[in-house]
TORLUMPA-185419 format. One line per 3 residues: number of its first residue (from 0); their letters; for each residue y, x, z of N, C-alpha, C. Coordinates in nm, 2 decimals. Each point is the difference from the previous one (the first is absolute). Example, Ala and Ser with C-alpha at 12.3 -4.5 7.8 and 13.67 -1.06 7.14 Angstrom:
! residues 2
0 = AS = -0.57 1.32 0.78 0.12 -0.09 0.00 0.12 0.09 0.00 | 0.11 -0.04 -0.07 0.11 0.09 0.00 0.11 -0.08 0.08
***
This chain:
! residues 261
0 = XXX = -0.12 0.08 0.00 0.12 -0.08 0.00 0.12 0.09 0.00 | 0.10 -0.03 -0.09 0.12 0.07 -0.01 0.10 -0.06 0.10 | 0.04 0.08 0.10 0.09 -0.05 0.10 0.15 0.03 -0.03
3 = XXX = 0.03 0.05 -0.12 0.14 0.02 -0.04 0.07 0.10 0.09 | -0.07 0.10 0.06 0.06 0.09 0.09 0.05 0.13 -0.08 | -0.03 0.01 -0.13 0.04 0.12 -0.07 0.15 0.02 0.01
6 = XXX = 0.03 0.12 0.04 0.14 0.04 0.00 0.07 -0.04 0.14 | -0.07 -0.07 0.08 0.06 -0.04 0.13 -0.02 0.12 0.10 | 0.10 0.02 0.08 0.00 0.11 0.10 -0.05 -0.06 0.13
9 = XXX = -0.11 0.06 0.06 -0.06 -0.06 0.12 0.00 0.11 0.10 | 0.05 -0.03 0.12 -0.01 0.10 0.11 -0.09 -0.06 0.11 | -0.10 0.07 0.05 -0.09 -0.04 0.10 0.01 0.09 0.12
12 = XXX = 0.05 -0.05 0.11 0.01 0.09 0.12 -0.13 0.02 0.06 | -0.02 0.12 0.06 -0.13 0.03 0.06 -0.12 -0.02 -0.09 | 0.01 0.07 -0.11 -0.10 -0.02 -0.11 -0.09 0.12 -0.04
15 = XXX = -0.01 0.09 0.09 -0.09 0.12 -0.03 -0.15 -0.03 0.02 | -0.03 -0.11 0.07 -0.14 -0.04 0.01 -0.01 -0.15 0.03 | -0.12 -0.05 0.01 -0.03 -0.13 0.04 0.06 -0.11 -0.09
18 = XXX = 0.04 -0.11 0.05 0.05 -0.11 -0.08 0.12 0.04 -0.08 | 0.09 0.07 0.06 0.12 0.04 -0.08 -0.03 0.08 -0.12 | -0.10 0.09 0.01 -0.04 0.08 -0.11 -0.07 -0.08 -0.11
21 = XXX = -0.08 -0.10 0.05 -0.06 -0.09 -0.10 0.10 -0.08 -0.07 | 0.11 -0.04 0.07 0.10 -0.08 -0.07 0.07 0.09 -0.10 | 0.03 0.13 0.03 0.06 0.09 -0.09 -0.09 0.02 -0.13
24 = XXX = -0.13 0.01 0.02 -0.09 0.02 -0.11 0.00 -0.13 -0.09 | 0.00 -0.11 0.06 -0.01 -0.13 -0.07 0.13 -0.02 -0.08 | 0.11 0.03 0.06 0.13 -0.02 -0.08 0.01 0.10 -0.11
27 = XXX = -0.04 0.13 0.03 0.00 0.10 -0.11 -0.09 -0.04 -0.11 | -0.11 -0.06 0.03 -0.09 -0.04 -0.11 0.05 -0.11 -0.09 | 0.10 -0.07 0.06 0.06 -0.11 -0.08 0.13 0.05 -0.07
30 = XXX = 0.02 0.13 0.00 0.11 0.06 -0.07 0.13 0.01 0.07 | 0.00 -0.02 0.13 0.12 0.02 0.08 0.03 0.14 0.02 | 0.13 0.03 0.03 0.04 0.14 0.04 -0.01 0.00 0.16
33 = XXX = -0.10 0.07 0.05 -0.03 -0.02 0.15 0.05 0.12 0.07 | 0.06 -0.02 0.12 0.05 0.10 0.09 -0.08 -0.01 0.13 | -0.07 0.10 0.03 -0.09 0.01 0.13 0.09 0.06 0.11
36 = XXX = -0.04 -0.04 0.12 0.07 0.05 0.12 -0.10 0.04 0.11 | 0.03 0.11 0.06 -0.08 0.04 0.12 0.09 0.09 0.08 | -0.05 0.05 0.12 0.08 0.07 0.09 0.02 0.15 -0.04
39 = XXX = -0.09 0.06 -0.08 0.01 0.14 -0.03 -0.02 0.02 -0.15 | 0.06 0.10 -0.05 -0.01 0.04 -0.15 -0.14 0.02 -0.04 | -0.08 0.06 0.09 -0.14 0.03 -0.04 -0.08 -0.13 -0.02
42 = XXX = 0.02 -0.10 0.10 -0.07 -0.13 -0.01 0.04 -0.07 -0.13 | 0.13 0.00 -0.03 0.05 -0.07 -0.11 -0.06 0.06 -0.13 | 0.00 0.13 -0.01 -0.05 0.07 -0.12 -0.14 -0.03 -0.02
45 = XXX = -0.08 0.00 0.10 -0.15 -0.03 -0.01 -0.02 -0.14 -0.05 | 0.08 -0.10 0.06 -0.01 -0.14 -0.04 0.04 -0.02 -0.15 | 0.11 0.06 -0.04 0.04 -0.01 -0.14 -0.11 0.06 -0.09
48 = XXX = -0.05 0.11 0.03 -0.11 0.07 -0.08 -0.12 -0.09 -0.01 | -0.04 -0.07 0.11 -0.12 -0.08 0.00 0.02 -0.11 -0.11 | 0.12 -0.06 -0.01 0.02 -0.11 -0.10 0.00 0.06 -0.14
51 = XXX = 0.07 0.11 -0.02 0.00 0.07 -0.13 -0.13 0.05 -0.05 | -0.09 0.03 0.10 -0.13 0.05 -0.04 -0.08 -0.11 -0.06 | 0.02 -0.12 0.05 -0.08 -0.12 -0.05 0.07 -0.06 -0.12
54 = XXX = 0.14 0.01 -0.01 0.08 -0.06 -0.10 0.11 0.09 -0.04 | -0.03 0.10 -0.09 0.09 0.11 -0.03 0.13 -0.05 -0.07 | -0.01 -0.11 -0.07 0.12 -0.05 -0.07 0.09 -0.09 0.08
57 = XXX = -0.02 -0.01 0.13 0.08 -0.09 0.08 0.13 0.08 0.05 | 0.10 -0.08 0.04 0.13 0.06 0.04 0.00 -0.01 0.15 | -0.04 0.11 0.07 -0.01 0.00 0.15 0.08 0.12 0.05
60 = XXX = 0.08 -0.02 0.10 0.07 0.10 0.07 0.00 -0.03 0.15 | 0.07 0.09 0.08 -0.01 -0.02 0.14 0.12 0.05 0.07 | 0.03 -0.05 0.12 0.11 0.05 0.08 -0.05 0.00 0.15
63 = XXX = 0.01 0.11 0.06 -0.04 0.02 0.14 0.11 -0.04 0.09 | -0.03 -0.08 0.11 0.09 -0.04 0.10 -0.07 -0.07 0.11 | 0.05 0.03 0.12 -0.05 -0.07 0.12 0.08 -0.13 0.02
66 = XXX = -0.05 -0.11 -0.02 0.08 -0.12 -0.01 0.04 -0.05 0.14 | -0.05 0.06 0.11 0.05 -0.03 0.13 0.13 0.07 0.03 | 0.05 0.09 -0.09 0.12 0.08 0.02 0.11 -0.06 -0.10
69 = XXX = 0.10 -0.06 0.06 0.10 -0.06 -0.09 0.07 0.10 -0.10 | 0.02 0.12 0.05 0.06 0.10 -0.09 -0.09 0.03 -0.12 | -0.13 0.01 0.03 -0.10 0.03 -0.11 0.00 -0.12 -0.10
72 = XXX = 0.01 -0.12 0.06 0.00 -0.12 -0.09 0.12 0.01 -0.09 | 0.12 0.03 0.05 0.12 0.01 -0.08 -0.02 0.10 -0.11 | -0.06 0.12 0.03 -0.02 0.10 -0.10 -0.10 -0.05 -0.11
75 = XXX = -0.10 -0.07 0.05 -0.10 -0.05 -0.10 0.07 -0.10 -0.09 | 0.08 -0.09 0.05 0.07 -0.10 -0.08 0.09 0.06 -0.10 | 0.07 0.11 0.04 0.09 0.07 -0.10 -0.08 0.06 -0.11
78 = XXX = -0.12 0.05 0.03 -0.08 0.06 -0.11 -0.07 -0.11 -0.08 | -0.03 -0.11 0.06 -0.07 -0.11 -0.07 0.08 -0.08 -0.10 | 0.12 -0.03 0.04 0.09 -0.08 -0.09 -0.05 -0.15 0.00
81 = XXX = 0.03 -0.07 -0.10 -0.03 -0.14 -0.01 -0.15 -0.02 -0.04 | -0.06 -0.10 0.06 -0.14 -0.04 -0.03 -0.01 -0.14 -0.04 | -0.11 -0.04 -0.07 -0.02 -0.14 -0.04 -0.09 -0.06 0.11
84 = XXX = -0.09 0.08 0.06 -0.09 -0.05 0.10 -0.01 0.09 0.12 | 0.02 -0.06 0.12 -0.02 0.07 0.12 -0.12 -0.05 0.07 | -0.09 0.08 0.03 -0.12 -0.04 0.08 0.01 0.07 0.14
87 = XXX = 0.02 -0.08 0.10 0.02 0.05 0.14 -0.14 0.00 0.06 | -0.06 0.12 -0.01 -0.14 0.02 0.05 -0.01 0.09 0.12 | 0.09 0.09 0.02 -0.01 0.10 0.10 -0.01 -0.07 0.14
90 = XXX = -0.09 0.05 0.08 -0.01 -0.05 0.14 -0.11 0.07 0.07 | -0.02 -0.04 0.13 -0.09 0.07 0.09 -0.08 -0.11 0.07 | -0.12 0.03 0.04 -0.08 -0.09 0.08 -0.10 0.08 0.08
93 = XXX = -0.04 -0.07 0.11 -0.10 0.06 0.09 -0.04 -0.10 0.10 | -0.12 0.02 0.06 -0.04 -0.09 0.11 0.03 0.07 0.13 | 0.07 -0.08 0.09 0.04 0.05 0.13 0.02 -0.11 0.10
96 = XXX = -0.04 0.02 0.12 0.02 -0.10 0.11 0.15 -0.03 0.02 | 0.04 -0.12 0.01 0.14 -0.04 0.01 0.07 0.08 0.11 | -0.06 0.01 0.12 0.06 0.06 0.11 0.02 0.15 -0.02
99 = XXX = -0.06 0.06 -0.10 0.01 0.15 -0.02 0.09 0.03 -0.11 | 0.06 -0.10 -0.07 0.10 0.03 -0.11 0.14 0.00 0.06 | 0.06 0.12 0.01 0.13 0.02 0.07 0.11 -0.03 -0.10
102 = XXX = 0.12 0.01 0.05 0.12 -0.04 -0.08 0.02 0.09 -0.12 | -0.03 0.13 0.02 0.01 0.09 -0.12 -0.09 -0.04 -0.11 | -0.12 -0.04 0.04 -0.10 -0.04 -0.11 0.04 -0.13 -0.06
105 = XXX = 0.05 -0.09 0.08 0.06 -0.13 -0.06 0.11 0.04 -0.10 | 0.09 0.09 0.03 0.11 0.04 -0.08 -0.06 0.06 -0.13 | -0.10 0.09 0.01 -0.06 0.06 -0.12 -0.05 -0.10 -0.09
108 = XXX = -0.08 -0.10 0.05 -0.05 -0.11 -0.08 0.11 -0.08 -0.07 | 0.10 -0.03 0.08 0.11 -0.08 -0.06 0.07 0.08 -0.11 | 0.02 0.13 0.02 0.07 0.08 -0.10 -0.08 0.00 -0.13
111 = XXX = -0.13 0.02 0.01 -0.08 0.01 -0.12 -0.04 -0.14 -0.07 | -0.04 -0.09 0.09 -0.05 -0.13 -0.05 0.11 -0.10 -0.04 | 0.12 0.02 0.06 0.11 -0.09 -0.03 0.12 0.07 -0.06
114 = XXX = 0.05 0.10 0.07 0.13 0.05 -0.05 -0.01 0.08 -0.13 | -0.12 0.06 -0.03 -0.01 0.07 -0.13 0.02 -0.10 -0.11 | -0.06 -0.12 0.01 0.02 -0.10 -0.10 0.14 -0.05 0.00
117 = XXX = 0.06 -0.02 0.11 0.14 -0.05 0.01 0.09 0.10 -0.07 | -0.01 0.13 0.03 0.09 0.10 -0.06 -0.01 0.01 -0.15 | -0.13 -0.01 -0.05 -0.02 0.01 -0.14 0.05 -0.13 -0.07
120 = XXX = -0.03 -0.12 0.06 0.04 -0.12 -0.06 0.15 -0.02 0.00 | 0.07 0.04 0.11 0.14 -0.01 0.01 0.08 0.07 -0.11 | -0.06 0.11 -0.04 0.07 0.08 -0.10 -0.04 -0.05 -0.15
123 = XXX = -0.12 -0.04 -0.01 -0.05 -0.03 -0.14 0.02 -0.15 -0.04 | 0.00 -0.09 0.09 0.01 -0.14 -0.03 0.14 -0.03 -0.07 | 0.11 0.05 0.05 0.13 -0.04 -0.07 0.00 0.04 -0.15
126 = XXX = -0.06 0.11 -0.03 0.00 0.04 -0.15 -0.09 -0.10 -0.08 | -0.11 -0.04 0.06 -0.09 -0.10 -0.06 0.08 -0.13 -0.03 | 0.07 -0.05 0.11 0.07 -0.12 -0.01 0.11 0.01 -0.11
129 = XXX = 0.07 0.12 -0.01 0.10 0.02 -0.10 -0.05 -0.01 -0.14 | -0.12 0.06 -0.02 -0.07 0.00 -0.13 -0.07 -0.13 -0.03 | -0.02 -0.08 0.11 -0.07 -0.13 -0.02 -0.14 0.02 -0.03
132 = XXX = -0.06 0.10 0.05 -0.15 0.02 -0.02 -0.05 0.10 0.10 | -0.12 -0.01 0.05 -0.06 0.09 0.09 -0.10 -0.06 0.09 | -0.08 0.08 0.06 -0.11 -0.04 0.09 0.00 0.08 0.13
135 = XXX = -0.01 -0.06 0.11 -0.03 0.07 0.13 -0.12 -0.06 0.05 | -0.10 0.08 0.03 -0.13 -0.04 0.05 -0.03 0.07 0.13 | -0.03 -0.07 0.11 -0.04 0.05 0.13 -0.15 0.00 0.01
138 = XXX = -0.06 0.11 0.03 -0.14 0.01 0.03 -0.02 -0.04 0.14 | -0.04 -0.12 0.03 -0.02 -0.05 0.13 -0.15 0.00 0.04 | -0.03 -0.08 0.10 -0.13 -0.01 0.06 -0.03 -0.13 0.06
141 = XXX = -0.13 -0.04 0.01 -0.03 -0.12 0.07 0.03 0.01 0.15 | 0.01 0.13 0.05 0.03 0.02 0.14 0.14 -0.04 0.03 | 0.09 -0.02 -0.10 0.13 -0.06 0.03 0.00 -0.14 0.03
144 = XXX = -0.11 -0.07 -0.04 -0.01 -0.15 0.02 -0.09 -0.02 0.12 | -0.11 0.07 0.01 -0.10 -0.01 0.11 0.00 0.14 0.07 | 0.09 0.02 0.09 0.02 0.13 0.06 -0.12 0.04 0.09
147 = XXX = -0.06 0.11 -0.03 -0.12 0.05 0.09 0.05 0.04 0.14 | -0.08 -0.03 0.10 0.03 0.03 0.13 0.01 0.15 0.03 | -0.07 0.08 -0.08 0.00 0.14 0.01 0.09 0.07 -0.10
150 = XXX = 0.08 -0.07 -0.07 0.10 0.05 -0.09 0.13 -0.08 0.00 | 0.04 -0.03 0.12 0.12 -0.09 0.01 0.12 0.07 -0.05 | 0.02 0.13 0.02 0.11 0.07 -0.05 0.00 0.00 -0.16
153 = XXX = -0.12 0.01 -0.05 -0.01 0.00 -0.15 0.03 -0.14 -0.05 | -0.07 -0.10 0.05 0.02 -0.14 -0.05 0.14 -0.05 0.02 | 0.06 0.04 0.11 0.14 -0.05 0.02 0.10 0.06 -0.10
156 = XXX = -0.02 0.13 -0.03 0.10 0.06 -0.09 -0.03 -0.05 -0.14 | -0.12 -0.02 -0.04 -0.03 -0.05 -0.13 0.04 -0.15 -0.01 | 0.00 -0.07 0.11 0.06 -0.14 0.00 0.15 0.01 -0.03
159 = XXX = 0.06 0.10 0.06 0.15 0.01 -0.02 0.03 0.03 -0.14 | -0.09 0.09 -0.07 0.02 0.03 -0.14 -0.02 -0.12 -0.08 | -0.09 -0.09 0.03 -0.03 -0.12 -0.07 0.13 -0.09 0.01
162 = XXX = 0.06 0.00 0.11 0.13 -0.08 0.02 0.11 0.06 -0.08 | 0.01 0.13 -0.01 0.10 0.06 -0.08 -0.02 -0.04 -0.15 | -0.12 0.01 -0.05 -0.03 -0.04 -0.14 0.04 -0.14 -0.02
165 = XXX = -0.03 -0.09 0.09 0.03 -0.14 -0.01 0.15 -0.02 -0.01 | 0.08 0.07 0.08 0.14 -0.01 0.00 0.06 0.06 -0.13 | -0.05 0.11 -0.05 0.05 0.06 -0.12 -0.02 -0.09 -0.12
168 = XXX = -0.11 -0.07 0.00 -0.03 -0.09 -0.11 0.12 -0.10 -0.02 | 0.05 -0.05 0.11 0.10 -0.10 0.00 0.13 0.06 -0.06 | 0.02 0.13 0.00 0.12 0.06 -0.06 -0.01 0.00 -0.15
171 = XXX = -0.12 -0.02 -0.06 -0.02 0.00 -0.14 0.01 -0.13 -0.07 | 0.04 -0.10 0.07 0.00 -0.14 -0.05 0.08 -0.01 -0.13 | -0.06 -0.05 -0.10 0.06 -0.02 -0.13 0.01 0.12 -0.09
174 = XXX = -0.07 0.11 0.04 0.00 0.12 -0.08 -0.14 0.03 -0.06 | -0.01 0.11 -0.07 -0.13 0.05 -0.05 -0.07 0.10 0.09 | 0.05 0.01 0.12 -0.06 0.09 0.10 -0.10 -0.08 0.09
177 = XXX = -0.11 0.06 0.04 -0.09 -0.07 0.09 -0.04 0.10 0.11 | -0.03 -0.06 0.12 -0.05 0.08 0.12 -0.12 -0.07 0.05 | -0.11 0.07 0.01 -0.13 -0.06 0.04 -0.07 0.10 0.09
180 = XXX = -0.09 -0.06 0.08 -0.09 0.08 0.09 -0.15 -0.02 -0.04 | -0.07 0.10 0.00 -0.15 -0.01 -0.02 -0.06 0.03 0.14 | -0.08 -0.10 0.05 -0.07 0.01 0.12 -0.14 0.05 -0.02
183 = XXX = -0.02 0.13 0.02 -0.13 0.06 -0.02 -0.09 -0.02 0.12 | -0.13 0.01 -0.02 -0.10 -0.01 0.10 -0.06 0.13 0.03 | -0.11 0.01 0.07 -0.07 0.13 0.03 -0.03 0.07 -0.13
186 = XXX = 0.07 0.12 -0.02 -0.01 0.07 -0.13 -0.06 0.14 0.03 | -0.09 0.04 -0.09 -0.06 0.13 0.02 0.09 0.11 -0.06 | 0.11 0.02 0.06 0.10 0.10 -0.05 -0.05 0.14 0.05
189 = XXX = 0.07 0.10 -0.04 -0.04 0.14 0.03 0.00 0.02 0.15 | 0.10 -0.06 0.07 0.01 0.02 0.15 -0.11 -0.07 0.07 | -0.04 -0.13 -0.05 -0.11 -0.07 0.06 -0.13 0.07 -0.03
192 = XXX = -0.02 0.05 -0.12 -0.12 0.07 -0.03 -0.02 0.12 0.09 | 0.11 0.08 0.02 -0.02 0.12 0.09 -0.03 -0.04 0.14 | 0.06 -0.11 0.05 -0.04 -0.05 0.13 -0.14 -0.05 0.01
195 = XXX = -0.05 -0.07 -0.10 -0.14 -0.05 0.00 -0.09 0.12 -0.01 | 0.03 0.09 -0.08 -0.10 0.12 -0.01 0.00 0.08 0.12 | 0.11 0.01 0.07 0.01 0.07 0.13 -0.09 -0.07 0.11
198 = XXX = 0.02 -0.13 0.00 -0.08 -0.08 0.10 -0.15 0.01 -0.03 | -0.03 -0.01 -0.13 -0.14 0.01 -0.04 -0.06 0.13 0.04 | 0.07 0.11 -0.02 -0.05 0.13 0.04 -0.01 0.02 0.15
201 = XXX = 0.09 -0.05 0.08 0.00 0.01 0.14 -0.12 -0.08 0.06 | -0.03 -0.12 -0.06 -0.10 -0.08 0.05 -0.14 0.01 -0.08 | 0.00 0.10 -0.09 -0.12 0.02 -0.08 -0.05 -0.13 -0.07
204 = XXX = 0.10 -0.06 -0.07 -0.03 -0.13 -0.07 0.02 0.02 -0.15 | -0.07 -0.09 -0.08 0.02 0.00 -0.14 0.14 -0.06 -0.03 | 0.08 0.07 -0.09 0.13 -0.05 -0.03 0.00 -0.14 -0.06
207 = XXX = -0.08 -0.02 -0.10 -0.01 -0.13 -0.06 -0.04 -0.11 0.10 | -0.09 0.03 0.09 -0.04 -0.10 0.10 0.11 -0.03 0.09 | 0.08 0.10 0.04 0.11 -0.02 0.09 0.11 -0.08 -0.07
210 = XXX = 0.03 0.04 -0.12 0.10 -0.08 -0.08 -0.04 -0.15 0.00 | -0.12 -0.03 -0.02 -0.04 -0.14 -0.01 0.01 -0.07 0.13 | -0.01 0.07 0.11 0.01 -0.06 0.13 0.14 -0.02 0.05
213 = XXX = 0.10 0.07 -0.06 0.13 -0.01 0.04 0.08 -0.12 -0.06 | -0.05 -0.05 -0.11 0.07 -0.12 -0.06 -0.09 -0.12 0.01 | 0.03 -0.08 0.09 -0.08 -0.12 0.03 0.10 -0.12 0.03
216 = XXX = -0.03 -0.07 0.10 0.09 -0.10 0.04 0.03 -0.10 -0.11 | 0.13 -0.03 -0.02 0.04 -0.10 -0.09 0.01 0.05 -0.15 | -0.03 0.13 -0.02 0.01 0.05 -0.14 -0.10 -0.08 -0.09
219 = XXX = 0.05 -0.05 -0.11 -0.08 -0.06 -0.10 -0.07 0.10 -0.10 | 0.07 0.12 -0.01 -0.06 0.10 -0.08 -0.12 0.07 0.07 | 0.01 0.01 0.13 -0.10 0.07 0.08 -0.01 0.14 -0.04
222 = XXX = 0.11 0.06 -0.04 0.00 0.14 -0.03 0.15 0.05 0.00 | 0.02 0.13 0.00 0.13 0.05 -0.01 0.06 -0.03 -0.14 | 0.13 -0.02 -0.01 0.07 -0.01 -0.12 0.02 0.13 -0.06
225 = XXX = -0.01 0.02 -0.13 0.03 0.13 -0.06 0.15 0.00 -0.03 | 0.06 0.12 0.02 0.15 0.01 -0.03 0.04 -0.06 -0.13 | -0.08 0.03 -0.10 0.04 -0.05 -0.14 0.00 -0.15 -0.01
228 = XXX = -0.07 -0.07 0.09 0.00 -0.14 -0.01 0.13 -0.06 0.05 | 0.06 0.07 0.09 0.14 -0.04 0.05 0.10 0.04 -0.10 | -0.02 0.12 -0.06 0.09 0.05 -0.10 0.02 -0.09 -0.12
231 = XXX = -0.11 -0.06 -0.04 0.01 -0.09 -0.12 0.10 -0.12 0.03 | 0.00 -0.05 0.12 0.09 -0.11 0.03 0.14 0.06 0.00 | 0.02 0.11 0.06 0.13 0.06 0.01 0.06 0.03 -0.14
234 = XXX = -0.09 0.05 -0.09 0.05 0.03 -0.14 0.04 -0.13 -0.07 | -0.07 -0.11 0.03 0.04 -0.13 -0.06 0.14 -0.04 0.05 | 0.02 0.01 0.14 0.13 -0.04 0.06 0.11 0.09 -0.05
237 = XXX = -0.03 0.13 -0.04 0.10 0.09 -0.05 0.04 -0.04 -0.14 | -0.07 -0.08 -0.07 0.02 -0.02 -0.14 0.09 -0.12 -0.03 | 0.05 -0.01 -0.12 0.08 -0.12 -0.03 -0.08 -0.13 0.00
240 = XXX = -0.13 0.01 -0.01 -0.09 -0.11 -0.01 0.00 -0.08 0.13 | 0.05 0.06 0.11 0.00 -0.07 0.13 0.13 -0.06 0.04 | 0.08 -0.03 -0.10 0.14 -0.05 0.02 0.01 -0.12 0.08
243 = XXX = -0.10 -0.09 0.01 0.01 -0.12 0.08 -0.05 0.02 0.14 | -0.04 0.12 0.04 -0.05 0.02 0.13 0.11 0.08 0.08 | 0.06 -0.07 0.10 0.11 0.07 0.07 -0.01 -0.06 0.15
246 = XXX = 0.03 0.09 0.09 0.00 -0.03 0.14 -0.14 -0.04 0.05 | -0.10 0.05 -0.06 -0.14 -0.03 0.03 -0.06 0.11 0.09 | -0.10 -0.04 0.08 -0.09 0.09 0.06 -0.14 -0.03 -0.05
249 = XXX = -0.04 0.08 -0.10 -0.13 -0.02 -0.07 -0.11 0.07 0.07 | -0.11 -0.06 0.01 -0.11 0.05 0.07 -0.10 0.08 -0.09 | -0.03 0.12 0.04 -0.11 0.08 -0.06 -0.08 0.05 0.11
252 = XXX = -0.04 -0.09 0.09 -0.06 0.03 0.13 -0.15 -0.02 0.00 | -0.06 -0.04 -0.11 -0.14 -0.02 0.00 -0.05 -0.12 0.08 | 0.10 -0.09 0.03 -0.04 -0.12 0.07 0.00 0.01 0.15
255 = XXX = 0.06 0.11 0.05 0.00 0.02 0.15 0.08 -0.10 0.07 | 0.12 -0.03 -0.06 0.09 -0.10 0.06 -0.06 -0.14 -0.01 | 0.00 -0.08 0.10 -0.05 -0.13 0.00 0.11 -0.11 0.00
258 = XXX = 0.12 0.05 0.01 0.11 -0.10 -0.01 0.06 0.00 -0.14 | 0.07 -0.11 -0.03 0.06 -0.01 -0.13 0.15 0.04 0.02 | 0.04 0.09 -0.09 0.14 0.05 0.01 0.09 -0.09 -0.08
***
């Protein structure tokens, strides 16, 4: 399917691995000019080379910046210039008892999971509105709707990001700009894979068997989601074909959520 992304400039924050990298690869495959972001030059270079190795004719570049640092965000935006599509993917997650998450950790989560997207959107949305075209997509999570008891700091900050996206969409009324959120479910990203493999090694378990046991409950897939499965939805939302979808929280959660949004 041709998503009409050829020639569009797409920036994906936190895209050196996992879902962000899958989104970059999917958009590049559709002919977009893709800009990858990570915290270090080395990570960005490796991520760019991975896409070019699979698709040598694609237009992929990268900018290194720590998005929790406002000064680095400013420098990144100066280098980046105008974009057609902003994908707010950068974030952090972990499992931790509520009583053990101190103020500094809450601030770190808020900086990465909320303020990174706020800073990027604040600078890039006005240009989109002026040009009367553009897309902002937030990579969200089902944990923003059904907050896990052992990830309250994560769920709360992702819920805040969901609220930001909802409010930004209202600023686009009557224009060709849209703002949407994709609510992902349990995804076998690079970070999750490393954690699962580490647990399996410590407990002398088979990795595939452990993977199967970790996704149960309300999941209709009864398996981890692959990053590219979420990336396909993001690529559609980035495209002109999604023009009637705005202010939405679209689920790519594998049926984990049991409530209707």
